[in-house]
N, C-alpha and C positions, 0 to 999 in steps of 0.2 A: 422563449415563448411568452407572449403577453395575452392576457385575457381579462375581461371586465367581469366583476362579480357584482350583481345587484343585491344589496342587503335589504332585509325586510323593513328597516327603518328609513328606506329611501336613499341611503348613501350608496355611492358607487366606488368600488375599489378596483384600480388597475393593478393586476398582479403580474409579476415578472421574475424570472430567475436572475440570480446575482451573476454579474460578469466575473471573469477570473480575477480581475483587480479588486472588485468589490468583495470577493471572498476573503482576501487578505484583510481588508478593513473590517469585515464582519468578525473574523477570528480575533482581531485586536479588540473589538468592542465587547466580545463575550468574556474576555479576560480569563481568569482561572476557572471559569465554569465550563471550559471546553470538554472536560472528561465526563460530563453528564449528558447521556443521549436524549433524555426528555427535554432538558434545557436547550440543548443545541437545536433540536428539531423545532421546538416552539419559537426560539429566537430567530431561526432562519425563516420560519413562516411569517413572523412579524415583519422581518426585513424584506420579504417578498412583496409587501404592499408598496407599490411604487407611486401611486397617486390616490388621493381621496377626493372624490367629486371633481375630477379634472385638474386638481392642483398637485403638482409634483411635490413629493416629500423626500427629504434627504435620508440617507442611510444613518441609523443611529451609530454613534461613535463611542458609546460607553454603556455599562450595565444600567446606569440610571436613565439614560436615554432610551434603552430598550424597554425598561419598565414603563416609562412615560408613554411610549408609543403603544405598548400593549394596553395600557389604561385608556388611551385615546380610541383604540379600536373597540374596546369592550369585549365582553365574553363572546358574544355572537361573532364579532369581527375576527377575533383570534381563532375561534373554531372554524370559521369559513376559510381563513388563511391556511390553517393546518390541513384542512381537507384539500385545498387547492394544491399545496405542496406535496401532499401524499400522492396525488394524481400526476404531478409534474416533477417528480423527484429524480432529476437527471444525474445526481451525484451518488445515488444509492445510499443516502443517509438512512438511518433507522426511521421507519415510518411511524405513524402515530400509534399503531398497535404494538409494534416492537418496543417503542419508547416507554410504554406502560409497564413492560415486564422487566 
């Protein structure tokens, strides 16, 4: 599923679920952090942003790239991405509320 999110700052994010192949790349990118539900949920949300203002962005391939992407999105962008993933969580990953516990 793909959906555009209009951010308050005027940016537009195109959101989309990861493909099966991208999920392997995602798991490689998170490295040893795979056993933390809050980390995995937030990282997947960040990776679900497929375009910013109509420009395609690549899937982060390392923890440092994940952090850089999160910084690029900012707090409001990460929050919007996690809310989108919570609504469109087709893999039954822990949602935002479960990740807090």
